[in-house]
N, C-alpha and C positions, 0 to 999 in steps of 0.2 A: 531785843528783850534782855533784861537784866537777869542775873542768876536768881534773884528773888522770884521774878515772874516765871522763869523756867522751872524752879523748884515747885511752885504752886501748881503749874501745869502738870508736872510729873506726879505729884502727890494726889491730884484730883483724878487723873486718868488711870493711874495704876500701871503696873509694868506692861501688861498686855496692850493697853492703850498707847503707851509710849512708843512701842514698836510701830504701830500703824501711823501714829502722828508724825514720826520722823522718817518713815520709809520713803524710798524713791517712788515716783509716780508709777502706776501699774504698767504703762506702756514704755517705760524707760528700759533700754537695753543694758545688761550688766557691762561694766567697764573694768578692765584690769587696774590694779593699783598703779597709780601714776598716769592713768589714761593713756598708756602706751609710751609715756615719756620716761626718761631716766629720773628716778627719785634721788636727788643728790643733796646732801648737806654741803653747801658750797664752801670753798675755802675763803672767799671774800666775805665780809660781813653781810649777812642776809637776815631777812625777817620773814617768818612763817605766820600767816594769818588765816584762820579758818572762818568760813561762812557755814555754820553748822547746819543750816536748813538746806543748802544746795549740795552738801557732801563734797565740798572743794576746799583745799588748802592752797592759797595763793602764795607765791614766793616773790619777795621784793628785795632790792638792794637797801641797805640801811641808810645810805647817804644819797641825797639828791632832792629834787623838787618836781612836783607834777609827775610823780612816778607812775609807771605801768608795770604789771607783773613781768618778771623775767622767767617765770616757770609756774607750773601748777601741778597739784596732785589731785586726781579725781577718782571717782569710783568708791568714795568713802561713805561711811554712815555719818550721822550727826556728830560732829567733832567738837567736844566741849573743853578739851584740855590739850595743850601742846607743850613740849619740853625738849630742850637739847642739852645733853650732858657734856661733860668735859672731854669726852672722846668724839664729840660731834655725832653721836647717835641721836636719832630723831624719834620722838615718841608722839603718837597720836591717840588720844583717848576718845573712843567712839561710843556714845550712848546709843546711837542708832545701830551700831554693829556689835554692841555688847562686848567689846574687847579693846585692849590697848595694843597697838601695833608698834614694833620697834624696827626702825630701818638703820642699817649700818651705812656709813658714808659710801655713796656710789651704788647702794642697793636699789634694785628695781622691784623687789617684793619684800615683805616683812621678814626680817631675820628671826624675830621671835613674836609670838602672840601670847599676851597675858589675858587669861579669861577667868572670871569668877562667876560661876553659874548663880543666877538669882539676883545679881547686882548689875546696875547700869553705871559704868565709869564716868567720872567727871574730871576732877583735877588729877594731875599726874606729876610726880617729881621723883628723881633718883638722887639719893644722898651720896656723899663721897665714899662711904663704906660699901656702896653697891646695892643697898636696899632700895627697892622700888616701892613707892606708896601711891595708892590710887583712892581718891575719895569717891564715894558712891552717891549718885544723884537721888537715889530712892530712900535716903535716910541718914542716920548719924554714925555710919560706919566708914572705916578706912581699911582697905585690903592691903596687906603687907606681903611683899614678895622678897624673901631672902635672896642674897646675891646668888645668881645662877638659876634660880627657880622661876618657872613660868606658871606655876600654880600657887595660890595663896598659901603662905606658911602660918599666918595668924591674922586676926582681925582686931583692929583697935575700935573701941566704942567711945565716941565723944558725945556725951549726953547733951542734947540740945535738939533743936528742930531740924537742922540741916548743916552738914559740913560742906564747905565750898572749895577754896583753893589751898594749895600746899606749897611749902618751900623748906629747904634744908639749909643749915649753916655749915661752917667748915668742920664742926665737931660731929656732924651727922645727926644733930637734934632736929626734930620736925616741928614746924610751925603751921598752924591751921587757922583759917577764918571759919567761924561757926555762928550760925544764927540761933536765937532762942536762949541766950545766956545774958547775964548782967554785963559781963565783959566778953568780947567777941573774938579774941585771939587766944588760942591754947598752944602750949608747948609740950611735946613729948620728948623727954631726954632719950637719947639713943638706947634702944633695947627695952625701954620702959613701956608699960601699957597704961600708965596713969597720966591723965591730962593735967597739966599745971595751968590754971586759968590766970592769964596775965591781965593786969589792970588797964586794958585798952578798951575804951568805949567809943563807938562810932555810930553814926546814923544807920548805916547798913554796910557791913564789911564785904568786900569783893575780893579782888586779887591781892596776893601777898608775895613779897620778895624779901630776901635777905641780901643786903648790899655787902661790898667787900670789907667794910669795917665791922660787919656783924650786927648792924642795926636792922630793925624790923621796919619794912616799908609796906603800907597798906592802902589800898584804894577804898575810899569812903564813897560808895556808889551813889547814895542819895545826897550826901553832903557836898559833892562836887569838888573833891580835893584828894590829894595823895599825901598821907601823913607819915613822918619819919619818927621812930621811937628808939631810944636806947632800951635794951632788954631790961624789963622790970620797972620801967617808968610809966606813969599814967598820963603824962603830958608830952605831946610831940615836941621835938626840938627844932623841927623844920616842917614846912608845908608848901605844897605846890597846888595852886588853884587850877582846876580843870572845869571850865564853865559848862561844858556839855555832859558832865557826869563822868566819873572814872570807874572802870570795871576791871579789866585785866591789865597786868603790868609785865614789862620785861626790860631789864637794863641792857645797854650795850656792854661790850667786854670790859671797858675801863670804868663803868658806872658814871661816865660823863653825861650820858643822855638816857632818858627814860621814855620808853614807848608805852602809850596808854590807849586802850580801847575805850571809846566814848559812845554815847547814844547816836552820834552822827558819823563818826569816822575813826581813824586811828591817828593819834597825834604823838609827836616827838617833842620832848621838853628837855631843855638844858638844865641839868640838876643845879648847877651853881647859881643861875639867875632865876630859875623857875619860869622862864619864858618859852613859849612854843616856838620850835625851830622848823617844823615840817608837819605836813598832814597828808594822809593817804585816804582818798575818798572811797572807803569800803566800810560797811557795817559788819563788825567782826564778832565772833563768838569767843575766840581765844587767840593768843599770839605767843611766839617764842623767838628770841634773837639767837643767832649763831654767828661766831662761836660763843660758847658759854664762858663765864668767868672761870 
């Protein structure tokens, strides 16, 4: 299911209905975080992929073919957003659990829990200045957690139908994909509450990343491509075709490869050639590569 389909489901069911829709089966026994395993942000390049309906995050090596998971994190709610910061802290955004969990490297339980009552978290990112941003699946708001706080310190409103994915650049400016606007990528300058609507128009925007050069990279979910833009430009300077549709994105550390969730699987593309280099047979809700840039 794409973010559009998920957003429609959430908006139709309402918050109470979402909890029941994403809840574990009634006969399921509670499991500890990590399912009894060590929750580790590995030192080797790894990829975290969530299947948000099963409440599992699978862990894969970034390199290889015909891969099988090297670990898993279970006992989660519906996980719609994953992120690894420069410290290799791992964040899981759970709409089903109504909280964002932060795991320190080697941690077996969450080091911190970020909870914003009344909202269901979706996308999550942490900027270089330490500010954590969480988009909310139930509307056009973004919860902001100042460095060190586990409670929201303010809320950004991005007028539109729905906010989706988030990414930060080196200056700690926030970039957001949003539905219901003429142009579907907004920028919040660090510390500002005013959205700057960028001239990027896509069929339907999904995942967003900022590459090491500071360019905006956006998945066009319905258009079947990943588009690369210089900030402020209306026309992409580069495009990667993704035949099965592109949803969520994550670069490897050097930006040489780009991981993309599709309608069928998770695919790895060489950025220089635009060719698919690998695929993992898993239908995913979110992904994050570690270590981060």
